BAFI-3210 file (N, C-alpha, C; in Angstrom, 3 decimals, decimal comma, padded with zeros to 6 digits):
// residues 262
n [1|2|3|4|5|6|7|8|9|10|11|12|13|14|15|16|17|18|19|20|21|22|23|24|25|26|27|28|29|30|31|32|33|34|35|36|37|38|39|40|41|42|43|44|45|46|47|48|49|50|51|52|53|54|55|56|57|58|59|60|61|62|63|64|65|66|67|68|69|70|71|72|73|74|75|76|77|78|79|80|81|82|83|84|85|86|87|88|89|90|91|92|93|94|95|96|97|98|99|100|101|102|103|104|105|106|107|108|109|110|111|112|113|114|115|116|117|118|119|120|121|122|123|124|125|126|127|128|129|130|131|132|133|134|135|136|137|138|139|140|141|142|143|144|145|146|147|148|149|150|151|152|153|154|155|156|157|158|159|160|161|162|163|164|165|166|167|168|169|170|171|172|173|174|175|176|177|178|179|180|181|182|183|184|185|186|187|188|189|190|191|192|193|194|195|196|197|198|199|200|201|202|203|204|205|206|207|208|209|210|211|212|213|214|215|216|217|218|219|220|221|222|223|224|225|226|227|228|229|230|231|232|233|234|235|236|237|238|239|240|241|242|243|244|245|246|247|248|249|250|251|252|253|254|255|256|257|258|259|260|261|262]
n.u [000,834|000,764|001,679|000,725|002,345|001,268|001,723|002,619|001,761|001,371|-000,743|-002,785|-003,137|-005,808|-008,325|-011,861|-013,018|-010,699|-009,895|-011,954|-011,883|-009,537|-009,532|-009,440|-008,893|-007,935|-007,409|-009,019|-008,659|-009,792|-008,271|-008,687|-008,707|-009,040|-008,118|-005,383|-004,508|-004,880|-002,849|-000,603|000,075|-000,868|000,433|-000,357|-002,525|-001,130|000,442|-001,759|-002,576|-000,091|-000,168|-002,012|-003,426|-004,503|-004,965|-007,023|-008,127|-010,187|-011,237|-011,891|-010,292|-007,811|-007,462|-007,160|-004,788|-002,910|-002,743|-001,486|000,866|001,874|001,464|-001,299|-004,078|-006,236|-009,079|-011,627|-012,304|-014,364|-015,497|-018,403|-018,988|-017,515|-018,457|-021,333|-020,498|-019,022|-020,826|-022,622|-021,019|-020,577|-023,022|-024,080|-022,494|-022,350|-020,294|-019,673|-020,376|-021,692|-021,102|-022,468|-021,217|-021,846|-023,106|-026,292|-028,579|-030,777|-030,424|-028,331|-029,868|-031,864|-030,322|-029,372|-031,837|-032,387|-030,237|-030,062|-032,472|-032,027|-029,950|-031,023|-030,716|-029,611|-027,182|-026,176|-025,536|-025,674|-025,990|-024,729|-025,241|-023,028|-022,722|-022,119|-018,661|-017,894|-015,457|-013,761|-014,579|-013,780|-015,329|-017,544|-016,372|-015,434|-017,881|-018,842|-017,145|-017,630|-020,375|-019,981|-018,457|-020,298|-022,253|-021,647|-020,544|-018,004|-016,870|-016,340|-017,794|-017,198|-018,591|-017,710|-016,665|-013,673|-010,776|-011,742|-012,853|-010,887|-008,915|-010,246|-010,390|-007,662|-006,676|-008,230|-008,365|-007,148|-008,544|-010,725|-011,012|-012,564|-013,113|-012,233|-012,105|-011,919|-013,446|-013,310|-015,827|-016,986|-019,650|-021,275|-023,282|-025,146|-025,980|-026,861|-029,099|-030,653|-030,895|-029,267|-028,687|-026,729|-024,438|-025,392|-024,736|-023,186|-021,792|-020,209|-018,643|-017,011|-015,624|-016,933|-018,282|-017,763|-018,545|-021,267|-021,815|-020,982|-022,700|-025,080|-024,737|-023,552|-022,915|-021,670|-019,636|-018,125|-015,783|-014,046|-013,895|-013,372|-011,417|-009,552|-008,866|-008,238|-005,476|-004,295|-003,886|-001,648|000,305|000,439|001,209|003,879|004,873|004,853|006,854|008,910|009,523|008,335|008,341|007,979|006,241|005,989|007,980|010,117|008,630|007,654|009,944|010,814|008,757|009,076|011,686|010,979|009,240|011,020|012,705|011,134]
n.v [-001,234|002,142|005,506|009,016|011,989|014,728|017,964|017,543|014,940|011,487|009,988|007,302|005,397|004,310|002,626|002,624|000,035|-001,579|-000,865|-001,743|-004,456|-005,012|-004,114|-005,366|-005,111|-002,655|001,103|003,700|006,610|009,651|011,849|015,490|018,752|020,320|018,598|018,529|021,148|021,514|019,640|021,141|022,322|021,096|018,876|016,580|015,767|014,980|012,919|011,119|010,514|009,448|007,001|005,347|002,776|003,074|005,891|007,466|009,250|012,146|014,289|016,218|018,143|017,423|015,392|016,881|018,194|016,001|015,239|017,476|017,172|015,006|012,445|010,914|010,427|007,724|007,814|009,451|008,870|009,576|009,799|009,709|008,495|006,103|004,821|003,826|002,259|000,384|-000,912|-001,892|-003,704|-005,602|-006,523|-009,272|-010,439|-011,921|-011,601|-009,019|-006,465|-003,466|-000,426|002,626|005,768|008,904|012,010|014,008|013,610|010,761|010,916|009,019|006,621|006,697|006,635|004,094|002,468|003,182|002,176|-000,536|-001,382|-001,040|-002,767|-005,134|-006,733|-006,822|-005,021|-002,810|-002,753|-001,208|002,059|005,306|008,600|010,822|013,221|016,640|017,621|015,252|013,809|014,781|013,733|011,133|009,101|009,062|008,353|005,734|004,543|004,597|002,873|000,463|000,188|-000,176|-002,463|-004,406|-004,375|-006,241|-005,417|-005,473|-003,511|-000,063|002,821|006,152|009,284|012,320|014,572|016,374|017,460|015,653|013,050|011,538|011,806|010,639|007,897|007,409|007,599|005,651|003,192|000,765|000,017|-001,342|-004,309|-006,068|-004,750|-004,612|-002,968|000,483|003,267|006,559|008,953|011,314|013,653|011,733|010,046|011,813|012,129|009,572|009,267|011,058|013,467|015,589|017,072|015,934|017,324|017,855|015,328|016,110|018,331|017,438|015,742|017,459|018,928|020,611|020,293|021,360|023,962|023,739|022,707|024,917|026,839|025,702|025,642|028,205|029,591|027,825|026,814|028,678|029,762|027,662|027,031|029,397|030,941|029,202|027,016|028,099|028,811|026,469|026,458|028,285|026,918|024,419|025,455|026,137|023,545|022,509|024,152|023,279|024,354|023,784|023,166|020,911|022,108|020,877|019,188|020,268|020,856|018,301|016,918|018,344|017,622|014,962|014,837|015,942|014,013|011,902|012,950|013,058]
n.w [000,066|-000,932|000,118|000,288|000,865|002,230|003,350|006,591|006,861|006,116|004,017|003,497|000,501|-000,941|-002,732|-002,326|-002,431|-002,151|000,381|002,108|001,764|002,842|005,510|008,620|011,168|013,539|013,820|012,269|010,896|009,261|007,354|006,655|005,244|007,512|009,574|008,788|009,163|011,903|012,590|012,242|014,531|016,802|018,893|020,410|018,974|016,590|017,764|018,127|015,630|014,616|015,840|014,805|012,489|010,151|007,745|005,904|003,089|003,526|001,744|-001,065|-001,822|-000,934|-002,625|-005,117|-004,425|-004,123|-006,851|-008,002|-006,717|-008,184|-007,306|-007,338|-005,171|-004,854|-004,271|-002,468|000,765|002,777|006,110|006,138|003,723|003,806|006,142|005,636|003,482|004,788|006,480|004,684|003,083|004,904|005,436|005,380|007,173|010,199|012,065|012,324|014,364|015,515|017,523|017,975|019,051|019,815|018,543|019,119|021,923|021,390|018,688|017,766|018,287|016,373|013,958|014,367|014,154|011,472|010,040|010,689|009,511|006,859|006,478|007,199|009,438|012,945|012,858|014,136|017,461|019,775|021,141|022,107|023,353|024,325|027,158|026,989|027,318|028,439|028,135|029,906|032,199|034,156|035,321|033,658|031,167|031,845|032,283|029,615|028,454|029,766|028,915|026,135|026,080|027,254|025,184|023,268|020,896|018,369|016,818|016,892|016,346|016,191|016,566|017,142|016,323|015,185|017,161|018,930|018,732|017,768|019,749|021,872|021,046|020,789|023,509|024,724|023,376|024,133|026,261|025,505|025,069|023,425|021,060|017,688|015,570|014,987|014,224|013,059|012,607|012,411|011,505|010,619|011,955|012,379|009,726|009,089|010,620|009,316|010,336|009,813|006,613|003,844|001,594|-001,897|-004,243|-006,451|-005,591|-003,483|-005,137|-006,626|-004,761|-003,101|-000,781|001,657|001,556|001,293|003,832|005,256|004,552|005,633|008,392|009,389|011,801|013,328|011,905|010,502|011,509|011,497|008,600|007,243|008,701|010,091|008,256|005,890|005,579|004,565|001,742|001,208|002,835|001,398|-001,207|-000,517|-000,040|-002,708|-003,814|-002,619|-000,059|002,263|005,808|008,582|011,166|013,598|014,358|015,916|018,285|019,021|019,539|021,811|023,629|023,756|025,056|027,587|028,617|028,826|030,855|033,023]
ca.u [000,006|001,505|001,222|001,123|002,639|000,670|002,307|003,333|000,993|001,336|-002,113|-002,813|-003,696|-006,634|-009,797|-012,886|-013,132|-009,436|-009,857|-013,002|-011,420|-008,237|-009,822|-009,923|-008,673|-007,100|-008,035|-009,148|-008,775|-009,999|-007,873|-009,193|-007,936|-009,106|-007,149|-003,960|-004,220|-004,638|-001,701|000,520|000,434|-001,299|001,419|-001,144|-003,314|-000,205|000,673|-002,782|-002,294|000,973|-000,444|-003,171|-003,054|-004,974|-005,212|-007,521|-008,374|-011,633|-011,270|-011,452|-009,323|-006,635|-007,366|-006,559|-003,474|-002,145|-002,571|-000,462|002,178|002,150|001,031|-002,699|-004,810|-007,324|-010,498|-012,051|-013,105|-014,790|-016,332|-019,768|-019,112|-016,782|-019,189|-022,229|-020,002|-018,537|-021,911|-023,172|-020,022|-020,707|-024,392|-024,389|-021,414|-022,818|-019,357|-019,546|-021,347|-021,267|-021,623|-022,334|-020,892|-021,813|-024,371|-027,080|-029,472|-031,832|-029,933|-027,768|-030,889|-032,525|-029,517|-029,347|-032,985|-032,299|-029,197|-030,560|-033,535|-031,399|-029,091|-031,973|-030,336|-029,287|-025,694|-025,853|-026,122|-025,709|-025,593|-024,846|-024,870|-022,416|-022,980|-021,161|-017,659|-017,805|-014,203|-012,849|-015,212|-013,246|-016,294|-018,403|-015,512|-015,446|-019,322|-018,918|-016,266|-018,463|-021,403|-019,628|-018,128|-021,591|-023,159|-021,332|-019,962|-016,507|-016,620|-016,786|-017,775|-017,019|-018,828|-017,760|-015,902|-012,184|-010,065|-012,241|-013,162|-009,636|-008,142|-010,856|-009,795|-006,212|-006,555|-008,846|-008,540|-006,634|-009,518|-011,776|-010,390|-013,412|-013,293|-011,175|-012,092|-012,239|-013,764|-013,663|-016,723|-017,489|-020,992|-021,838|-024,323|-026,391|-026,471|-027,568|-030,360|-031,302|-031,055|-028,787|-028,644|-025,424|-024,406|-025,759|-023,580|-022,337|-021,048|-019,075|-017,633|-016,154|-014,966|-017,618|-019,282|-017,531|-019,308|-022,709|-021,861|-020,747|-024,081|-026,063|-024,411|-022,590|-022,486|-020,734|-018,530|-017,463|-014,339|-013,302|-013,632|-012,915|-010,324|-008,591|-008,496|-007,750|-004,058|-003,885|-003,439|-000,368|001,270|000,567|002,152|005,279|005,352|005,114|007,985|010,055|009,964|007,464|009,032|007,120|006,343|005,780|009,102|010,864|007,694|007,477|011,327|010,831|007,734|009,748|012,618|010,259|008,742|012,221|013,269|010,168]
ca.v [000,134|003,361|006,690|010,283|012,852|016,147|018,865|016,594|013,625|010,418|009,479|005,868|005,414|003,089|002,799|002,144|-001,393|-002,126|-000,694|-002,592|-005,829|-005,210|-003,769|-006,478|-004,565|-001,371|002,302|004,336|008,206|010,212|013,152|016,348|019,952|020,834|017,920|018,986|022,477|021,112|018,822|021,997|022,913|020,270|017,795|015,538|015,247|014,301|011,584|010,200|010,136|008,484|005,689|004,498|001,826|003,685|007,278|007,574|010,568|012,592|015,469|016,291|019,136|016,651|014,650|017,672|018,379|014,908|015,256|018,414|016,516|013,955|011,201|011,066|009,566|006,918|008,058|010,000|007,798|010,262|008,832|009,552|007,493|004,930|004,024|003,080|001,291|-000,491|-001,684|-002,698|-004,680|-006,762|-006,840|-010,646|-011,064|-011,860|-011,418|-007,599|-005,908|-002,087|000,382|003,982|006,625|010,404|012,812|014,575|012,613|010,308|010,852|007,734|005,569|006,885|006,039|002,564|001,992|003,355|001,302|-001,968|-001,584|-000,952|-003,939|-006,322|-007,349|-005,833|-004,905|-001,945|-003,412|-000,326|003,410|006,303|010,043|011,375|014,567|017,701|017,670|013,939|013,493|015,340|013,111|009,723|008,180|008,977|007,613|004,407|004,110|004,394|001,634|-000,657|000,155|-000,636|-003,818|-005,098|-004,529|-007,281|-004,795|-005,491|-002,313|001,289|004,033|007,421|010,543|013,369|015,605|016,266|016,173|014,985|011,637|010,815|011,775|009,701|006,646|007,286|007,435|004,443|002,049|-000,503|-000,255|-002,039|-005,610|-006,766|-004,011|-004,832|-001,924|001,760|004,199|007,950|009,179|012,742|013,897|010,643|009,584|012,771|011,868|008,228|009,542|012,040|014,622|016,784|016,718|015,990|018,122|017,176|014,461|016,902|019,185|016,341|015,224|018,558|019,444|021,878|019,851|022,188|025,140|023,530|022,606|026,381|027,581|025,090|025,878|029,265|030,168|026,860|026,394|029,752|029,982|026,578|027,042|030,619|031,434|028,029|026,132|028,925|028,774|025,324|026,695|028,828|025,886|023,631|026,094|026,102|022,252|022,396|024,866|022,618|025,226|023,561|022,360|020,413|022,885|020,030|018,549|020,786|020,618|016,879|016,516|018,846|016,833|013,671|015,065|016,274|012,752|011,096|013,537|012,875]
ca.w [-000,059|-000,938|000,849|-000,360|002,018|002,059|004,534|007,511|007,149|005,197|003,779|002,688|-000,867|-001,169|-003,315|-001,199|-002,423|-001,642|001,803|002,680|001,542|003,714|006,812|009,481|012,568|013,655|013,949|010,920|010,854|007,857|007,543|005,718|005,389|008,951|010,313|008,386|009,713|013,354|012,666|012,059|015,833|017,919|019,088|020,856|017,809|015,771|018,338|017,962|014,183|014,372|016,544|014,100|011,388|008,677|007,610|004,510|002,642|003,590|001,237|-002,537|-001,925|-000,734|-003,916|-006,027|-003,953|-004,481|-008,190|-008,193|-006,323|-009,181|-006,531|-007,056|-004,187|-005,771|-003,954|-001,334|001,587|003,982|007,087|005,838|002,621|004,286|007,119|004,987|002,470|005,486|006,926|003,579|002,874|006,007|005,504|005,719|008,013|011,597|013,062|012,565|015,250|015,632|018,526|017,647|019,953|019,451|018,237|020,266|022,477|020,550|017,145|017,480|018,322|015,063|013,120|014,643|013,570|010,022|009,371|010,894|008,582|005,522|006,273|007,320|010,635|013,857|012,768|015,154|018,502|020,857|020,957|023,270|022,968|025,570|027,396|026,753|028,309|028,985|027,958|031,083|033,392|034,152|035,604|032,454|030,125|032,383|031,833|028,016|028,123|030,167|028,044|024,896|026,273|027,404|024,125|022,379|019,546|018,061|015,992|017,640|015,360|017,128|015,842|018,154|015,657|015,439|017,358|020,133|018,590|017,496|020,984|022,691|020,469|021,131|025,000|025,345|022,527|024,781|027,335|024,876|024,452|022,452|019,792|016,829|014,539|015,483|013,059|013,570|011,636|012,300|011,428|009,902|012,712|012,020|008,355|009,051|011,265|008,624|011,216|008,997|005,156|003,257|000,371|-002,963|-004,611|-007,415|-004,679|-002,858|-006,068|-007,176|-003,619|-002,447|000,314|002,797|001,204|001,648|005,167|005,969|004,371|006,472|009,750|009,351|013,063|014,025|011,113|009,758|011,858|010,919|007,135|006,698|009,327|010,500|007,161|004,537|005,352|003,902|000,373|001,278|003,215|000,205|-002,128|-000,064|-000,203|-004,084|-004,129|-001,748|001,000|003,513|006,755|009,644|012,441|014,835|014,617|017,153|019,385|019,222|020,228|023,100|024,328|024,055|025,997|028,715|029,093|029,231|032,013|034,185]
c.u [000,855|000,869|001,493|001,202|002,026|000,978|003,050|002,599|001,003|000,017|-002,028|-003,631|-004,463|-007,875|-010,814|-012,940|-011,910|-009,371|-010,799|-012,481|-010,172|-008,586|-010,353|-009,654|-007,872|-007,992|-007,957|-009,505|-009,009|-009,556|-008,376|-008,381|-007,875|-008,103|-005,751|-003,663|-003,999|-003,245|-000,410|001,023|-000,024|-000,458|000,544|-002,012|-002,390|000,205|-000,529|-002,715|-001,218|000,851|-001,466|-002,760|-003,478|-005,345|-005,758|-008,091|-009,931|-011,717|-010,958|-010,418|-007,975|-006,342|-006,595|-005,119|-002,549|-001,812|-001,492|000,949|002,678|002,053|-000,470|-003,288|-005,849|-008,667|-010,589|-012,936|-013,463|-015,600|-017,795|-019,925|-018,557|-017,745|-020,354|-021,653|-019,432|-019,677|-022,625|-022,268|-020,168|-022,113|-024,605|-023,164|-021,780|-021,578|-019,016|-020,666|-020,870|-021,904|-021,405|-022,357|-020,818|-023,217|-025,223|-027,981|-030,545|-031,424|-029,424|-028,840|-031,647|-031,729|-029,388|-030,686|-032,931|-031,325|-029,604|-031,594|-032,988|-030,622|-030,026|-031,564|-029,940|-027,635|-025,267|-026,491|-026,179|-025,479|-025,474|-024,405|-024,429|-022,753|-021,814|-019,981|-017,275|-016,269|-013,179|-013,446|-014,705|-014,360|-017,324|-017,689|-015,553|-016,847|-019,379|-018,203|-016,982|-019,646|-021,165|-019,294|-019,291|-022,328|-022,811|-020,656|-018,446|-016,067|-017,187|-016,658|-018,029|-017,365|-018,879|-017,025|-014,562|-011,781|-010,498|-012,490|-011,890|-008,830|-008,945|-010,432|-008,502|-005,978|-007,132|-009,007|-008,148|-007,557|-010,619|-011,167|-011,255|-013,661|-011,985|-011,111|-012,614|-012,469|-014,149|-014,598|-017,350|-018,950|-021,898|-023,195|-025,460|-026,839|-027,205|-028,828|-031,165|-031,672|-030,222|-028,543|-027,251|-025,695|-024,899|-024,490|-022,688|-021,313|-019,880|-018,128|-016,768|-015,439|-015,659|-018,493|-019,020|-018,296|-020,853|-022,909|-021,784|-022,157|-025,107|-025,943|-023,350|-022,036|-021,517|-019,674|-017,803|-015,948|-013,531|-012,882|-012,947|-011,668|-009,192|-008,032|-007,951|-006,255|-003,486|-003,151|-001,943|000,720|001,512|001,407|003,558|005,699|005,743|006,305|009,205|010,422|009,194|008,570|008,006|007,351|006,312|006,979|009,879|009,977|007,707|008,818|011,228|009,901|008,489|010,762|012,105|009,936|009,867|012,745|012,294|010,440]
c.v [001,239|004,507|007,953|011,254|014,204|016,960|017,609|015,347|012,824|009,855|008,163|006,021|004,170|003,502|002,352|000,740|-001,981|-002,006|-001,700|-004,103|-006,110|-005,045|-004,996|-006,053|-003,412|-000,120|002,996|005,775|008,548|011,596|014,104|017,567|020,537|019,962|018,266|020,250|022,255|020,476|019,876|022,564|022,086|018,824|016,626|014,892|014,420|012,951|010,653|009,583|009,097|007,119|004,783|003,662|002,441|005,098|007,507|008,902|010,831|014,002|015,539|017,300|018,440|015,831|015,472|018,044|017,329|014,910|016,246|018,008|015,408|012,428|011,089|009,990|008,938|007,406|008,670|009,147|008,538|009,337|008,678|008,740|006,045|003,952|003,173|002,036|000,170|-001,424|-002,526|-003,768|-005,791|-006,912|-008,265|-011,316|-010,806|-011,425|-009,861|-007,034|-004,414|-001,291|001,731|004,967|007,994|010,798|013,224|013,362|012,186|010,159|009,437|006,627|005,566|006,229|004,560|001,845|002,048|002,351|-000,166|-002,357|-001,787|-002,298|-005,225|-007,123|-006,328|-005,727|-003,843|-002,385|-002,548|001,025|004,112|007,647|010,632|012,820|015,492|017,695|016,345|013,551|013,971|014,646|011,606|008,780|007,970|008,178|006,065|003,756|003,832|002,991|000,479|-000,825|-000,556|-002,173|-004,769|-005,274|-005,661|-006,818|-005,372|-004,397|-001,136|002,327|005,291|008,680|011,648|014,630|015,739|017,596|015,356|013,389|010,883|010,715|010,755|008,072|006,410|006,947|006,145|003,265|000,721|-000,842|-000,965|-003,371|-006,245|-006,085|-004,165|-003,822|-000,607|002,658|005,675|008,542|010,488|012,942|012,808|010,038|010,474|012,525|010,586|008,411|010,582|013,233|015,932|016,214|016,878|016,885|017,345|016,473|015,268|017,769|018,525|015,931|016,147|019,192|020,478|021,510|020,801|023,427|024,900|023,284|024,125|027,077|027,066|025,533|026,930|029,699|029,272|026,669|027,485|030,007|028,939|026,760|028,331|031,104|030,307|027,327|026,873|028,915|027,629|025,630|027,407|027,771|024,847|024,127|025,979|024,664|021,997|023,139|024,327|023,417|024,942|022,810|021,925|021,219|022,163|019,360|018,886|020,584|019,303|016,372|017,134|018,144|015,476|013,732|015,362|014,931|011,951|011,561|013,279|011,380]
c.w [-000,013|-000,194|000,082|000,867|001,460|003,377|005,414|007,897|005,974|005,160|003,007|001,471|-001,163|-001,996|-002,245|-001,232|-001,851|-000,192|002,547|002,723|002,558|005,132|007,648|010,968|012,508|013,766|012,693|011,284|009,430|007,698|006,349|005,804|006,782|009,700|010,057|009,052|011,175|013,561|012,616|013,512|016,994|018,006|019,438|019,824|016,766|016,254|018,194|016,508|013,978|015,020|015,856|012,943|010,141|008,729|006,049|004,310|002,699|003,020|-000,251|-002,676|-001,796|-002,141|-004,957|-005,674|-004,399|-006,041|-008,721|-007,719|-007,305|-008,459|-006,324|-006,096|-005,177|-005,375|-002,683|-000,366|002,936|004,884|006,626|004,528|003,143|005,161|006,509|003,989|003,452|005,992|005,774|003,194|003,626|006,374|006,008|006,545|009,487|012,559|013,109|013,306|015,870|016,855|017,936|018,821|019,484|019,113|019,469|020,690|021,537|019,066|016,819|017,397|016,935|013,992|013,174|013,862|011,971|009,417|009,495|009,871|007,231|005,303|006,495|008,588|011,511|013,921|013,811|016,431|019,869|020,373|022,129|022,789|024,249|025,900|027,131|027,645|028,985|028,915|029,025|032,367|033,260|034,462|034,420|031,386|030,682|032,029|030,505|027,835|028,502|029,291|026,657|025,005|026,396|026,308|023,094|020,958|019,533|017,103|016,727|016,669|016,186|016,201|016,706|017,516|016,135|016,311|018,452|019,928|018,405|018,989|021,912|022,304|020,885|022,610|025,352|024,519|023,122|025,861|026,770|024,053|023,494|021,092|018,922|015,767|015,125|014,255|013,617|012,368|011,655|012,389|010,967|010,608|012,431|010,720|008,242|009,678|010,486|009,429|010,651|007,654|004,743|002,135|-000,817|-003,529|-005,552|-006,616|-004,066|-003,979|-006,590|-005,895|-002,900|-001,282|001,523|002,679|001,626|003,026|005,829|005,764|005,327|007,918|009,879|010,800|013,666|013,198|010,431|010,333|011,281|009,412|006,705|007,399|009,571|009,252|005,936|004,431|004,663|002,506|000,417|001,670|002,045|-000,812|-001,791|-000,124|-001,674|-004,423|-003,265|-000,590|002,315|004,520|007,977|010,916|013,643|015,237|015,964|018,434|019,877|019,994|021,529|024,029|024,632|025,151|027,405|029,550|029,514|030,573|033,313|034,815]
res [m|s|q|v|r|i|l|n|l|e|i|d|n|y|s|m|q|e|f|l|e|e|l|e|s|g|v|v|f|t|p|n|v|d|h|l|m|k|l|q|h|d|v|q|f|m|e|a|y|q|a|v|e|y|k|v|c|d|s|k|v|l|i|y|a|s|r|l|l|g|k|p|l|k|e|k|l|s|g|s|d|l|f|p|a|f|y|t|f|h|k|h|n|p|d|i|r|i|f|l|l|g|a|a|a|g|v|a|e|t|a|q|q|n|i|n|t|k|v|g|r|d|i|i|v|g|t|y|s|p|p|y|g|f|e|t|d|q|k|e|c|d|r|i|i|e|m|v|q|d|s|g|a|n|v|l|a|v|g|l|g|a|p|k|q|e|m|f|i|y|k|y|r|h|a|f|p|t|i|k|i|f|l|a|i|g|a|t|i|d|f|e|a|e|n|v|n|r|a|p|k|w|m|s|n|v|g|l|e|w|l|y|r|l|a|s|e|p|s|r|l|w|r|r|y|v|l|e|d|s|g|f|f|l|l|f|m|s|q|l|l|g|l|y|s|d|p|l|k|k|k|h|r|s|r|l|n|k|k|q|q|v]
***
C-alpha cells in the first residue's frame, strides 16, 4: 500500500473497495484539510495520528493536492461515505457488530434503526450520546467503556468531531479488549439519522461539500472554514515549491525530552 505525503502527514492510498477488503482490525482516521491544519500545531493530535493503522483521505481538496504533487490519491474515503460502505459490505457478516458513540441525545438511536432496517439485521447493537464535556469526566468515560463492552460490539464508530473523537480513541483504545475496529466518523451519525442533510452528490464530487456545510451551519462552522483552514493553500504552495518544513518536529522533540526527564 502506497502513501502520499501532504504537508506533515502520510495519507494511505486506497480505493474504497481495496480498503473494505483489507480492513480487518485497527484504527481508522479520515484526514481532511481541517485535520491537516490542526496537525501544524497540535502535538497530541499528531501523536494520535502516528499511533493509528489507517489514515484515509476525507477531502476532495486533498485529492486535487495529491494530483499536483504527481502522486494522485485514488479515492475520497470520507467517514460519511466509508461508514455506509462498511456496514453494507458486512451486511451478511454476523461477525461484525457495531456500536455508535456520538451525536445529540436520541440521534444515534434513530441512526441505529435506519441502518438496521437497511441492512436487514441488527448490525448496530448499541448506541450512546455522551453529554457535553464527557471526555474530562473519568467516571463517564469508564461508563462508556463498560457500556460498549456489554453491548457485544466488536466495531466502535465514534462521531464526536475532530479532534475529540480521535483523541478519545487514542486514549482509550486499549480499554476496549473486544473492539477490533475503531472508526472515527465525524457527522456521519447525524447523516444516517437524517438529522442533518448531506451536500448534493455533485458538490461532494467537485470538492464543495465544505461550502454546503458552511451555508447550512454558518455560526458553527465559519471559523473553521474561513479562518482556520484557509491557510492550507499557502502551506501547500510552499510544499510544491520545496519550502515546507514540519512545524511540529521541534515541538515533538521537546515533548519527548520532557517525558524522558520525568
